[in-house]
SELOSE-326410 format. One record per atom (N, C-alpha, C, O): residue number from 1; x, y, z; atom name. Coordinates in steps of 0.02 Angstrom, whole numbers, plus 50000, padded with zeros to 5 digits. Layout:
N
<site NUM,<X,Y,Z>,'CA'>
...
***
This chain:
63
<site 1,<49039,53913,50348>,'N'>
<site 1,<49088,53891,50322>,'CA'>
<site 1,<49089,53941,50252>,'C'>
<site 1,<49145,53957,50230>,'O'>
<site 2,<49033,53964,50220>,'N'>
<site 2,<49064,54013,50159>,'CA'>
<site 2,<49078,54065,50192>,'C'>
<site 2,<49116,54093,50152>,'O'>
<site 3,<49074,54113,50255>,'N'>
<site 3,<49118,54157,50250>,'CA'>
<site 3,<49193,54166,50274>,'C'>
<site 3,<49234,54212,50268>,'O'>
<site 4,<49195,54076,50318>,'N'>
<site 4,<49270,54034,50318>,'CA'>
<site 4,<49312,54077,50233>,'C'>
<site 4,<49350,54125,50230>,'O'>
<site 5,<49281,54031,50174>,'N'>
<site 5,<49304,54034,50120>,'CA'>
<site 5,<49304,54082,50078>,'C'>
<site 5,<49333,54087,50024>,'O'>
<site 6,<49269,54118,50108>,'N'>
<site 6,<49285,54188,50085>,'CA'>
<site 6,<49287,54241,50093>,'C'>
<site 6,<49268,54292,50065>,'O'>
<site 7,<49325,54221,50159>,'N'>
<site 7,<49412,54271,50200>,'CA'>
<site 7,<49464,54248,50150>,'C'>
<site 7,<49503,54288,50125>,'O'>
<site 8,<49465,54151,50129>,'N'>
<site 8,<49529,54137,50122>,'CA'>
<site 8,<49547,54174,50073>,'C'>
<site 8,<49594,54210,50056>,'O'>
<site 9,<49467,54149,50042>,'N'>
<site 9,<49514,54174,49919>,'CA'>
<site 9,<49499,54219,49935>,'C'>
<site 9,<49462,54229,49887>,'O'>
<site 10,<49488,54299,49991>,'N'>
<site 10,<49501,54369,49980>,'CA'>
<site 10,<49594,54366,49988>,'C'>
<site 10,<49634,54404,49961>,'O'>
<site 11,<49608,54308,50033>,'N'>
<site 11,<49683,54333,50049>,'CA'>
<site 11,<49718,54298,49998>,'C'>
<site 11,<49779,54310,49995>,'O'>
<site 12,<49693,54256,49956>,'N'>
<site 12,<49736,54221,49929>,'CA'>
<site 12,<49734,54295,49836>,'C'>
<site 12,<49778,54311,49796>,'O'>
<site 13,<49663,54316,49842>,'N'>
<site 13,<49691,54387,49810>,'CA'>
<site 13,<49738,54418,49820>,'C'>
<site 13,<49786,54434,49785>,'O'>
<site 14,<49722,54429,49878>,'N'>
<site 14,<49779,54502,49880>,'CA'>
<site 14,<49827,54461,49881>,'C'>
<site 14,<49820,54459,49820>,'O'>
<site 15,<49883,54415,49894>,'N'>
<site 15,<49927,54385,49891>,'CA'>
<site 15,<49958,54373,49835>,'C'>
<site 15,<50019,54363,49837>,'O'>
<site 16,<49923,54370,49771>,'N'>
<site 16,<49955,54358,49744>,'CA'>
<site 16,<49932,54447,49691>,'C'>
<site 16,<49962,54460,49639>,'O'>
<site 17,<49890,54483,49712>,'N'>
<site 17,<49906,54559,49720>,'CA'>
<site 17,<49970,54611,49737>,'C'>
<site 17,<49991,54669,49737>,'O'>
<site 18,<49984,54531,49753>,'N'>
<site 18,<50070,54591,49804>,'CA'>
<site 18,<50117,54556,49759>,'C'>
<site 18,<50163,54590,49735>,'O'>
<site 19,<50113,54511,49748>,'N'>
<site 19,<50174,54465,49697>,'CA'>
<site 19,<50196,54492,49604>,'C'>
<site 19,<50245,54484,49568>,'O'>
<site 20,<50101,54540,49593>,'N'>
<site 20,<50130,54538,49537>,'CA'>
<site 20,<50150,54624,49544>,'C'>
<site 20,<50186,54656,49505>,'O'>
<site 21,<50118,54648,49599>,'N'>
<site 21,<50173,54726,49590>,'CA'>
<site 21,<50226,54718,49590>,'C'>
<site 21,<50260,54748,49548>,'O'>
<site 22,<50260,54665,49646>,'N'>
<site 22,<50324,54638,49655>,'CA'>
<site 22,<50356,54655,49602>,'C'>
<site 22,<50389,54705,49591>,'O'>
<site 23,<50341,54600,49561>,'N'>
<site 23,<50352,54593,49493>,'CA'>
<site 23,<50366,54655,49450>,'C'>
<site 23,<50417,54691,49447>,'O'>
<site 24,<50322,54657,49425>,'N'>
<site 24,<50300,54754,49369>,'CA'>
<site 24,<50353,54788,49414>,'C'>
<site 24,<50387,54825,49379>,'O'>
<site 25,<50369,54789,49467>,'N'>
<site 25,<50427,54837,49497>,'CA'>
<site 25,<50486,54822,49521>,'C'>
<site 25,<50523,54847,49563>,'O'>
<site 26,<50489,54755,49469>,'N'>
<site 26,<50581,54720,49448>,'CA'>
<site 26,<50572,54735,49373>,'C'>
<site 26,<50625,54736,49342>,'O'>
<site 27,<50529,54745,49345>,'N'>
<site 27,<50507,54726,49268>,'CA'>
<site 27,<50516,54821,49252>,'C'>
<site 27,<50522,54840,49193>,'O'>
<site 28,<50517,54876,49313>,'N'>
<site 28,<50510,54944,49291>,'CA'>
<site 28,<50583,54949,49323>,'C'>
<site 28,<50613,54996,49297>,'O'>
<site 29,<50612,54924,49359>,'N'>
<site 29,<50666,54922,49364>,'CA'>
<site 29,<50733,54936,49338>,'C'>
<site 29,<50783,54971,49343>,'O'>
<site 30,<50683,54853,49286>,'N'>
<site 30,<50753,54852,49231>,'CA'>
<site 30,<50744,54884,49191>,'C'>
<site 30,<50791,54916,49166>,'O'>
<site 31,<50679,54891,49169>,'N'>
<site 31,<50716,54940,49086>,'CA'>
<site 31,<50714,55029,49120>,'C'>
<site 31,<50715,55071,49075>,'O'>
<site 32,<50713,55055,49185>,'N'>
<site 32,<50741,55095,49194>,'CA'>
<site 32,<50839,55100,49179>,'C'>
<site 32,<50873,55136,49142>,'O'>
<site 33,<50861,55031,49237>,'N'>
<site 33,<50927,55015,49214>,'CA'>
<site 33,<50925,55007,49139>,'C'>
<site 33,<50929,55065,49119>,'O'>
<site 34,<50922,54984,49108>,'N'>
<site 34,<50953,54975,49022>,'CA'>
<site 34,<50941,55045,48997>,'C'>
<site 34,<50985,55085,48982>,'O'>
<site 35,<50845,55061,48992>,'N'>
<site 35,<50853,55158,48973>,'CA'>
<site 35,<50935,55200,49006>,'C'>
<site 35,<50966,55249,48985>,'O'>
<site 36,<50946,55164,49050>,'N'>
<site 36,<51007,55239,49108>,'CA'>
<site 36,<51062,55193,49057>,'C'>
<site 36,<51106,55232,49037>,'O'>
<site 37,<51070,55141,49038>,'N'>
<site 37,<51135,55108,49014>,'CA'>
<site 37,<51143,55127,48953>,'C'>
<site 37,<51200,55126,48929>,'O'>
<site 38,<51082,55151,48912>,'N'>
<site 38,<51080,55188,48838>,'CA'>
<site 38,<51081,55257,48843>,'C'>
<site 38,<51105,55293,48800>,'O'>
<site 39,<51067,55267,48872>,'N'>
<site 39,<51087,55347,48865>,'CA'>
<site 39,<51147,55379,48890>,'C'>
<site 39,<51167,55437,48880>,'O'>
<site 40,<51173,55330,48927>,'N'>
<site 40,<51238,55352,48969>,'CA'>
<site 40,<51286,55300,48984>,'C'>
<site 40,<51287,55267,49035>,'O'>
<site 41,<51329,55295,48931>,'N'>
<site 41,<51373,55223,48947>,'CA'>
<site 41,<51435,55207,48964>,'C'>
<site 41,<51478,55174,48935>,'O'>
<site 42,<51436,55234,49013>,'N'>
<site 42,<51499,55216,49042>,'CA'>
<site 42,<51432,55216,49119>,'C'>
<site 42,<51467,55218,49170>,'O'>
<site 43,<51366,55215,49139>,'N'>
<site 43,<51345,55182,49164>,'CA'>
<site 43,<51314,55099,49153>,'C'>
<site 43,<51288,55059,49192>,'O'>
<site 44,<51331,55097,49081>,'N'>
<site 44,<51291,55030,49053>,'CA'>
<site 44,<51362,54962,49066>,'C'>
<site 44,<51358,54902,49058>,'O'>
<site 45,<51427,55008,49092>,'N'>
<site 45,<51465,54970,49104>,'CA'>
<site 45,<51451,54937,49200>,'C'>
<site 45,<51448,54876,49210>,'O'>
<site 46,<51448,54966,49231>,'N'>
<site 46,<51408,54954,49305>,'CA'>
<site 46,<51356,54932,49320>,'C'>
<site 46,<51342,54904,49373>,'O'>
<site 47,<51304,54947,49255>,'N'>
<site 47,<51250,54906,49255>,'CA'>
<site 47,<51267,54833,49253>,'C'>
<site 47,<51255,54801,49304>,'O'>
<site 48,<51296,54798,49196>,'N'>
<site 48,<51308,54784,49179>,'CA'>
<site 48,<51336,54712,49240>,'C'>
<site 48,<51309,54657,49237>,'O'>
<site 49,<51388,54727,49286>,'N'>
<site 49,<51406,54696,49320>,'CA'>
<site 49,<51374,54682,49385>,'C'>
<site 49,<51393,54631,49415>,'O'>
<site 50,<51323,54726,49414>,'N'>
<site 50,<51265,54723,49454>,'CA'>
<site 50,<51217,54674,49421>,'C'>
<site 50,<51180,54643,49459>,'O'>
<site 51,<51215,54666,49367>,'N'>
<site 51,<51161,54619,49356>,'CA'>
<site 51,<51205,54545,49347>,'C'>
<site 51,<51178,54489,49345>,'O'>
<site 52,<51278,54559,49341>,'N'>
<site 52,<51323,54485,49336>,'CA'>
<site 52,<51277,54460,49396>,'C'>
<site 52,<51224,54429,49399>,'O'>
<site 53,<51338,54499,49459>,'N'>
<site 53,<51329,54506,49534>,'CA'>
<site 53,<51247,54457,49537>,'C'>
<site 53,<51244,54397,49548>,'O'>
<site 54,<51201,54493,49525>,'N'>
<site 54,<51150,54478,49547>,'CA'>
<site 54,<51112,54392,49511>,'C'>
<site 54,<51085,54347,49544>,'O'>
<site 55,<51124,54394,49441>,'N'>
<site 55,<51146,54319,49421>,'CA'>
<site 55,<51182,54282,49462>,'C'>
<site 55,<51162,54232,49492>,'O'>
<site 56,<51253,54312,49467>,'N'>
<site 56,<51295,54252,49513>,'CA'>
<site 56,<51276,54207,49578>,'C'>
<site 56,<51288,54150,49597>,'O'>
<site 57,<51230,54279,49609>,'N'>
<site 57,<51216,54253,49665>,'CA'>
<site 57,<51133,54207,49664>,'C'>
<site 57,<51106,54172,49707>,'O'>
<site 58,<51116,54222,49614>,'N'>
<site 58,<51031,54187,49618>,'CA'>
<site 58,<51061,54118,49609>,'C'>
<site 58,<51048,54071,49647>,'O'>
<site 59,<51108,54113,49549>,'N'>
<site 59,<51131,54024,49537>,'CA'>
<site 59,<51151,54008,49595>,'C'>
<site 59,<51107,53979,49627>,'O'>
<site 60,<51210,54017,49629>,'N'>
<site 60,<51238,53984,49681>,'CA'>
<site 60,<51182,53981,49748>,'C'>
<site 60,<51195,53954,49802>,'O'>
<site 61,<51127,54011,49734>,'N'>
<site 61,<51056,53987,49793>,'CA'>
<site 61,<51027,53952,49756>,'C'>
<site 61,<51029,53902,49792>,'O'>
<site 62,<51000,53937,49713>,'N'>
<site 62,<50964,53893,49650>,'CA'>
<site 62,<51016,53845,49677>,'C'>
<site 62,<50999,53813,49726>,'O'>
<site 63,<51088,53834,49650>,'N'>
<site 63,<51119,53741,49662>,'CA'>
<site 63,<51137,53751,49743>,'C'>
<site 63,<51160,53704,49775>,'O'>
***
């Protein structure tokens, strides 16, 4: 029984670390997008449109 609980505990840690990695990658992508918009003003309009589309899709999926 102890081995089975240990395996479940390990799987939960593995799954949580994957979710943490995905969040970190998303944050890094967001920071890169903001930096690119600050450096190149022409790109900021495109980035703004992309974020607006993503927000719209997420809102419609949530509702």
